N, C-alpha and C positions, 0 to 999 in steps of 0.2 A: 415740148408737150409730149405726153404719152397718152395714147387713146386705147382704152381698155374695154373689154366686154366679158361677160360670162353667161352661159346658158346651162340649164339643168338637164341632167340625164333623166331617163324615165324608166318606170317599171310598166311593162305591158301586162295588164290584168286580165283582159279577155278579148277575144276576136282576132288574135294575132294571125297574120297571113292574109286576112281578107282585104288588106289595103294594097296588095300587090296586083299589078296588072298581069294578065288580062282578066283575072277574076273580078276585080273591082269595076272594070269597065263593062263587063257583061252582066254581072249580077248585083253590083253595089256591095260595098263593104261596110263594116261597123266595128269599131274598136273602143275599148275603155282602157285608158292609161292614166298614170299619175306621175308627176315629176318628184324627184327626191334630191336630197342635199348632197349630191355628187355633181360636179360641174365640168364643163369644158371652158377653158379660158383662152382669150386671144389678146395680144398687145401689139400695137403698132407704134413704132418710134421713128419719126422722120429723121433722115440723115443728111448731113451736108455733102457727104461723098455721093458720087453718081453711081451707086450700086444698090442692089437688092439682096438682103439676107433673109432667108426663111429658116426657121428652126423649131423643132419639136423638143421642148426641154425635157419632157417625161421620157422620151425615147432616145435622148442624147444624139439627135440627128440634126445636121445643119448643111445648107447649101448656100453658096454666095455667087452672085452673078453681076456682071456689068448691067447697068440699067437697060431694060429692053421692054417693048410693049407686050411681048409674049415670052413666057418662061417654058422650058421643055417639060413635057409630061413624060416621065421616064420611069415611073414606079417608085420614085423617092419624093416624099412630101408632096404628093400630087394634089391632096385636098387644099393645101395652102396655095400652091401655084395655080390650081384650077380656078379658085375664087378670084385671085388677082387677074388672071387672063380674061375672065368673063367681065369683070368690072372695067378693065381698061378697054376692052372691045366695045362695051355699051356706053361708057361715059368718057373715054379718052383721059382718064385720070387713074392714078396719080402720075405726075410728070417729074417727080423727084425721087431720090433714093429713100429707102426705108428699111427697117428691120421688123419682120413679122415673127412673133414668138407665140407658141401655143403650149398648153398643158392640159391634160385630161385626167380626172380623178379615177378612171377605170381603164383597163387595157383595151386596145382594139380587139374586136371579135368577142366581147364579153356579153353581148346581148342586151345592153342598156341604151342602144342607139348612139354610141360614141361618135361614129363617123359623121352622121347627119347633124348631131348636136354641135360638133366641132365646126362644121361648115357654117351653121347658123351663127356661131360665135364669131367666126372670122368675118363674115359679112357684116355683122353688127359693129365690129371694130372699124371697118371701112366706112360704114354709114356714119359713125361718130366722127371720124376724121374728115370725110369729104362732104358731110351733110347731104347725103344722097336722098332723093325723094321716095323712100320706100316705106310702106306701112307694114303692119304685122303679117297679113296674108301675103303681101308682096315678097317679104323676106323669106318666108317659109317656102313659097313656090319657087323663088329664085334659087334657094338652096337645093330643092328637088331637081330643078333643071340642070344645075351645074353637075350634080352627082350622076343623074341618070342619062342626060343628053350629052353633056360636054365630056365627062370622064368615063361614060359608059359603065358605071357601076351598078350592079344588080341590087334591087331592094324595093321596099315599099314606100309609103307616103306618110306614115304616122309620126316618125321621129322628128322631122323638120317642124311640124306643127306643135308637137309637145314641147320642144325646146323653145319655140317662139312664144307660146301662150302660157305655159306653166299651169300648175294646179291639176285638178282631176277633171278630165275631159272625156266626153263621149263624142267620138268622131265618126262622120259618115263620109263615104267615098263613092264617087260616081264617075261616069265616063268623062273623057276629055279633061282629066285631072281636076275635076271639081271636088272640093273638100269643104265640108261644113263642120266647124268646131263648136260643140255645145258644152260650155263650162258648167259643171255640176256644183250646185250649192249644197254641200254635205255638212250636216251638223258637226260641230267640233268634237263632240263626244264620240261620234261614230268614227271620225278620222283618227282620234287618239286611240280608240280600241283597235282599229285596223292596224295602226302603226305598231301597237304593242304585240299584236298576234301574228303579224306577217314577218317571217324571218327571211332575210336576204342573204343568200349563200353563194360565194364564188367557188366554183369547182376546181379552181387553179388550172383550168384548161381554157384556151381560147379556141375559136373555130372559125373557119372560112364560110361565112354565111352564103356567099354567092352560089356555091354548088348546091346547097340545100334549096335555095330559092329557085335556082334554075330547074331543079327537078319538079318543084311545085308548079312552075310556069308550064313546063312540058306536060304535066298531068292535066292541066286545064285545057291546053291547046289540043291534046289528044282525046279530050272528053272522057277522061278517066272518072267513071261515076263514083267510085269509092272516095277518091280524093275530093271531088267537087262537093259531094254530100257532106264530107267532113267540114269543109269550109262553110257550107250553109249552116251547119250545127254550131260552128264557132261564132258565126255572126249572131245567131240566136243567143249564144252564151253571153255575148257582150250586152245584149238587151236584158237578160236575166240578172246579170251582175249589177247593171245600172239601177234596176228597180230595187234589188236587195240593199244596195248601198244607200240610196236615197231614203228608203224606209227604215234603215237601221236594222235590217234582218241579217246581222252578221253571222248568226248561227248557220245560215245557208251558204256562207262564203266558201267554206272548204269543199263542200259537195259540188258547187258550181266550178271551182277550180279543177277538181278531179274530173268532172265531166269534160272540161276543155282539154285536159291532159290526154284523155283517151282519144278524143277526136283529133288532136294535133298529130298524134303518131300515125294517123291514117292519111295525112296529107302528102308525106314523102317518106321514103324508107330510112333515110339517115338523120331524121330529126331526133330520134332517141338512140341509145346504145346500152350495152349491158351495165356499164358503170352508172349511167343516169338511172336506169331501172333499179339497180341495187340501192342507190341513195334514196330514191323515192319510196321504195318499200320499207326501208329502215326507218325513215322519218314517220311514216304512217304508223308503224308499230310503236314508235315512241310517243305518239299522240297527235301528230298532224292529221287533219281531216282532208287535206288536198294540197296540191301545189302545181307548179308548172315550170317549164324551161323558159327563160326570158329570151326574147328575140327569136331568130330563125330556128334555133335548136342546135343539137350536136355538142353542146358544152357551154362554157361561160357561166352566167349567173342562173340560179334557180330560186324560186320563192316557195315558201311553205306556210299554210295557214294553220296556226297552233292555238286553239281556243283555250279559255281558262288560263292556267299557268303552265300549260304543256310546252311552251316555247323553251323553257329551261332544259327540259329533258331532250327536246329535239336538238338544241344546240350542242348538248353534251354528246348525243349520238353522232352528230356530224363531225365531231373531232376525230373520229377514227378513220374518216375518209380524207383527212388533210383539208386543203382549201382554207377558206376564211369566211366567217360570218361577219357581214359588214353592217356597222351601225349607220343609221340614216334617220332622217325625218322627212315628212312630206313638205314640199314647198308650194307656195301659192303663186309665185311669180315666175315668168319665163325670162327671156333675154333681157339683160341689163347692160347698158353702155354708159361710160363716163370718161372724162379726161382729167389729167393732172399735169 
């Protein structure tokens, strides 16, 4: 048997950064995001040999070990090994050899939540194989604990829940890791129009989100008023966008995105840079009414709202910067698991 899973990546539409502690613990956070047709995949194949093989097929990386209850966390394929280590610690399973293979449709550091989505997919494959008693919120929180507590990786809370639940969600974050996922029932014509008008662009650069998030955390701990006020405004942006989307006021979408872009730059110094600013201004001249950097910032994917038929001109303008415009559709479902 082979046990498979896949989980969708997400576009953060509004409120980005307010899901990161300590801001979310002290003030509460709010985020609007939507999953798209780019996925993280995980496959587990039990082996007769007494060994464990972990491999990232997209990155052409592989490690092989004699079976052990704990695998070394050494900077290589740590997400894969970290999930196994935690599952064995909590459930004393599996006790046989296996091959764990993964693949992600977008590069690490691209701002679409790749790492957290991959962790959710890996947990999903183990749940499918071992029939673990974990519900939707359990898996998302488990993924968060593995990343933040076990592997000591810096980041927020939205990606794990987006990957688990799928669709368009308004998420609220409170102290003690309390998360409430509110699925939004968006009329299909509104989603089709948003899909048509929202250009997803990869800048052909990845970034290390940890340093950006570390600065954001430091600003909150140091009570940096400018940074904290920007996060307050981004939380309000999520509420504004939720209302606009539910009511079909898509003509307001670009302005709301632009408002968020201005606020995001005030959260930490290295969220934007000269290349991002040049791309952003060029797309606005070509017809976009707003946009944002996806994820922590610094590079990776950007999105632009292009009303009417302006997305053709915006895409043409983006060609001179290199990179890649990515085709996508919104997805309604989160983590899926099955066996063959």
